[in-house]
C-alpha angles and dihedrals in degrees: 000000000000121000117229137186115280119237129207089255088066094062097099093051093043090051090051088054092048094046093046084073107024097047097042103043108100097207094049115088118217107238103163131054120239089250092056090048090052092048092049092047090054091051096051092045090052089050090054095242097125126085123175142194120213143183132199091295095050136261116003101172142010143189126205110205134165112189109309095343120094109205098180143359120182133168124194112248092243090059101043116123093026098099097261096127091044091051091051092048094045090056091047090051094050110111093359131114095202144010129189138190141167117236127187114253090229092056095086094163092056092045091052091046093051092045089053088052092055101266118140127208106244110165138012122222136191095231096261091134100046131079094240096051089226125142112273142184130224110227122192133194120199123191094213091054089055094051091046090054092049092051092050092053 
């Protein structure tokens, strides 16, 4: 399961992955049209921010990252629990000292997943920086903290 760079031709499948969460989660308000999502996906793919993991049927997960900031990580429901998210995060961690992301407070599954991957909750926000205007949490991963934990074990 090796992540690779997303191409513009992947946009329809990546949007299906995104919408499999954003359009079916009852507590998550829809703030952008599908057209805006498609336009934004094209922009971040052109900038080289998007990496994906696929299977025989096509992309099953993607991460959008610029430098140390993860902007999005989504896995299609049919591929959850198979290590897709972990593979995307492991590649993002490689050669980095730190990564950070904002996660919505209500997204308990994502918070638990990131915590299991070594991210710590650092700061709470009121949602002023996210599209949904929902409370969020800054989570940070630090490479040195991971090696310290391994040495203590």
